[in-house]
C-alpha positions as CSV (number, residue, x, y, z in Angstrom):
1,M,5.7,3.5,-12.8
2,G,7.1,1.8,-9.8
3,A,5.7,1.6,-6.3
4,Q,6.0,5.3,-5.5
5,W,4.5,7.9,-7.8
6,K,6.7,10.9,-8.5
7,A,5.4,14.2,-9.9
8,K,6.5,14.9,-13.4
9,H,7.2,18.0,-15.4
10,K,7.9,20.4,-12.5
11,T,8.2,23.8,-14.1
12,A,9.0,25.8,-10.9
13,A,12.3,24.2,-10.0
14,A,13.0,26.4,-7.0
15,N,9.6,25.8,-5.5
16,A,9.9,22.0,-6.2
17,K,13.2,21.9,-4.4
18,G,11.9,23.8,-1.5
19,K,9.0,21.4,-1.2
20,I,11.4,18.5,-1.3
21,F,13.4,20.0,1.6
22,T,10.2,20.6,3.6
23,K,9.3,16.9,3.2
24,L,12.8,15.8,4.1
25,S,12.9,18.0,7.2
26,R,9.5,16.7,8.4
27,E,10.7,13.1,8.0
28,I,13.9,13.9,9.9
29,M,12.0,15.5,12.7
30,V,9.6,12.6,13.0
31,A,12.4,10.1,12.9
32,A,14.5,12.0,15.5
33,R,11.8,11.5,18.1
34,A,13.3,8.0,18.6
35,G,16.7,9.5,19.2
36,A,19.1,12.0,17.7
37,D,21.9,9.4,17.0
38,P,21.5,8.0,13.5
39,D,23.8,5.0,14.3
40,M,21.2,4.0,16.9
41,N,18.1,5.1,14.9
42,P,17.8,3.4,11.4
43,R,14.9,5.6,10.3
44,L,16.9,8.7,11.1
45,H,19.9,7.3,9.4
46,M,18.0,6.8,6.2
47,A,16.3,10.3,6.4
48,I,19.7,12.0,6.9
49,D,21.1,10.1,3.9
50,A,18.2,11.2,1.7
51,A,18.7,14.8,2.8
52,K,22.4,14.7,2.1
53,K,21.7,13.3,-1.4
54,A,19.3,16.2,-2.0
55,S,22.0,18.7,-1.0
56,M,20.3,19.9,2.1
57,T,22.7,22.2,4.0
58,R,24.3,20.9,7.2
59,D,22.7,23.7,9.3
60,T,19.2,22.9,8.1
61,L,19.7,19.2,8.6
62,E,21.1,19.6,12.2
63,R,18.3,21.9,13.1
64,A,15.7,19.4,11.9
65,I,17.3,16.7,14.0
66,K,17.4,18.9,17.1
67,K,13.8,20.0,16.6
68,G,12.5,16.5,16.3
69,A,14.6,15.2,19.3
70,G,13.2,18.0,21.5
71,L,16.6,19.7,21.9
72,L,15.3,23.1,21.0
73,D,12.7,25.3,22.7
74,E,10.5,25.1,19.7
75,V,7.9,22.3,20.0
76,V,7.1,20.5,16.7
77,N,4.6,17.6,16.6
78,Y,4.0,16.1,13.2
79,E,1.7,13.1,12.9
80,L,1.6,10.5,10.1
81,V,-1.9,10.4,8.6
82,T,-2.8,8.0,5.8
83,Y,-5.6,8.4,3.3
84,E,-6.9,5.8,0.8
85,G,-9.0,6.1,-2.2
86,L,-9.4,5.8,-5.9
87,A,-8.0,7.9,-8.7
88,P,-9.9,8.1,-12.0
89,H,-10.4,4.8,-13.8
90,Q,-10.6,3.0,-10.4
91,V,-6.8,3.1,-9.8
92,P,-6.1,2.6,-6.1
93,V,-4.1,5.3,-4.3
94,I,-2.5,5.6,-0.8
95,V,-1.5,9.0,0.4
96,E,0.8,9.5,3.4
97,C,0.7,13.0,5.1
98,L,2.9,14.4,7.8
99,T,0.8,17.1,9.5
100,D,0.6,19.3,12.6
101,N,-3.1,20.0,12.0
102,K,-5.2,16.9,11.1
103,N,-8.3,19.0,10.4
104,R,-6.6,21.1,7.8
105,T,-5.1,18.0,6.2
106,A,-8.5,16.2,6.1
107,S,-10.1,19.2,4.5
108,G,-7.3,19.4,1.9
109,M,-7.6,15.7,1.1
110,R,-11.4,16.0,0.5
111,V,-10.8,18.7,-2.0
112,A,-7.8,17.0,-3.6
113,F,-9.7,13.7,-4.1
114,R,-12.4,15.4,-6.2
115,G,-12.4,13.6,-9.5
116,G,-11.6,10.4,-7.7
117,Q,-13.0,8.8,-4.6
118,L,-11.8,9.2,-1.0
119,G,-12.3,5.9,0.8
120,N,-12.1,4.7,4.4
121,S,-9.1,3.1,6.1
122,G,-8.5,-0.3,4.6
123,S,-10.6,0.4,1.4
124,V,-7.6,-0.1,-0.9
125,S,-4.6,-1.0,1.3
126,W,-5.6,-4.6,1.1
127,D,-4.4,-4.4,-2.5
128,F,-0.9,-3.3,-1.5
129,D,2.1,-4.9,0.2
130,Y,3.8,-2.9,2.9
131,L,7.6,-3.3,2.2
132,G,11.0,-1.7,2.4
133,I,11.6,0.0,-0.9
134,I,15.2,0.8,-2.0
135,E,15.9,2.8,-5.2
136,A,19.4,2.1,-6.4
137,E,21.7,2.1,-9.4
138,G,24.5,-0.1,-10.4
139,S,26.1,-2.3,-13.1
140,S,26.2,-5.5,-11.2
141,N,23.7,-8.4,-11.5
142,A,20.7,-7.1,-9.6
143,E,19.2,-10.5,-8.9
144,E,22.4,-11.8,-7.4
145,A,22.8,-8.6,-5.3
146,A,19.3,-8.9,-4.0
147,I,20.0,-12.5,-2.8
148,E,23.3,-11.6,-1.3
149,A,22.0,-8.4,0.4
150,G,18.9,-10.1,1.7
151,A,16.2,-8.4,-0.4
152,Q,12.9,-10.2,-1.1
153,D,12.5,-9.1,-4.7
154,V,14.0,-6.8,-7.3
155,E,12.7,-4.8,-10.4
156,E,14.9,-3.3,-13.1
157,H,13.6,-0.3,-15.0
158,Q,14.8,2.7,-17.0
159,E,15.5,4.9,-13.9
160,G,17.6,2.2,-12.2
161,V,16.7,-0.8,-9.9
162,T,14.2,-1.1,-7.1
163,F,14.9,-3.6,-4.3
164,Y,12.0,-4.8,-2.0
165,T,12.6,-6.0,1.5
166,D,10.8,-7.1,4.6
167,P,10.1,-3.9,6.5
168,K,12.4,-5.0,9.4
169,D,15.3,-5.6,6.9
170,L,15.2,-2.3,5.2
171,D,18.2,-0.7,6.9
172,V,20.3,-3.9,6.8
173,V,19.8,-4.4,3.0
174,S,20.3,-0.7,2.2
175,R,23.7,-0.8,4.0
176,A,24.7,-4.1,2.3
177,L,23.9,-3.1,-1.3
178,P,26.9,-0.9,-1.9
179,E,29.1,-3.9,-1.1
180,H,27.5,-5.6,-4.1
181,G,28.0,-2.8,-6.6
182,F,24.9,-0.7,-6.1
183,S,24.6,3.0,-5.1
184,V,21.5,3.6,-3.0
185,H,19.5,6.7,-3.9
186,S,16.7,6.2,-1.3
187,A,15.5,3.7,1.2
188,K,12.1,3.9,2.9
189,L,9.0,1.9,4.0
190,G,6.1,2.1,1.6
191,Y,3.4,0.4,-0.4
192,K,3.7,-1.7,-3.6
193,A,0.5,-2.5,-5.5
194,K,-0.3,-6.2,-5.8
195,N,-2.4,-5.8,-9.0
196,P,-1.3,-2.6,-10.8
197,H,-3.4,-1.2,-13.6
198,A,-2.0,-0.8,-17.1
199,L,-3.2,2.5,-18.6
200,D,-2.1,4.6,-21.5
201,G,-3.2,7.6,-23.5
202,E,-6.0,9.8,-22.2
203,A,-6.7,7.5,-19.3
204,L,-3.1,7.7,-18.0
205,A,-3.0,11.4,-18.5
206,E,-6.2,11.8,-16.3
207,V,-4.7,9.7,-13.5
208,E,-1.4,11.6,-13.6
209,A,-3.2,15.0,-13.5
210,F,-5.2,13.7,-10.5
211,L,-1.9,12.7,-8.7
212,E,-0.3,16.0,-9.4
213,R,-3.3,17.8,-7.8
214,L,-2.8,15.5,-4.7
215,D,0.9,16.3,-4.6
216,E,0.2,20.1,-4.5
217,D,-1.1,19.7,-0.9
218,D,1.8,20.8,1.3
219,D,1.0,18.1,3.9
220,V,1.4,15.2,1.4
221,Q,4.6,13.3,2.1
222,E,4.3,10.2,-0.2
223,I,1.9,9.0,-2.8
224,Y,1.6,5.3,-3.8
225,V,-0.5,4.3,-6.8
226,G,-1.6,1.0,-8.4
227,L,-0.2,1.8,-11.9
228,A,1.9,-0.7,-13.9
């Protein structure tokens, strides 16, 4: 499953792509608060890279940067709000939202967590590590690349390779990996479960249905789940 849950079986491709662009734009705007120059702002550099890989148009990308950096008349103020709780079968979940209305988001999360259990801050985060998470692909030796690039750990799976870093090393490692034969698809800070649950059959289907309901909330930016 990996550290970050991804919604499956999206039938409305156009709507799904639009939602991806909305999430990417919000991340760019938040990152750009620390400066509009990606060479001086690692978080913005990574957000721009993700937007380009998703084929975001140049005009949309540049407008998001200018909005976030306060270079336009329009004022945008998104805040990161994190929710913790349990999915069915006591599976821990962390949800990151970027919102311009915390009351709306809180109400949405209370509804979305029906069927699970919405917890307080710290209720499940103790069971996760906060790390740099790099999704990549390559034919080189992943363990050697991790050592050479400065990653802490690496996992190989069907979709590619995930490298884990100390949060402060995320940008450095993501820039170094191409030199060691890996193409970086995404690089971000996030959560990795320490003790992931192994589920299958009906139990897994229930958890995935719950996660998809969470992901339907427009304010949800990332979902991290303790599934093996």
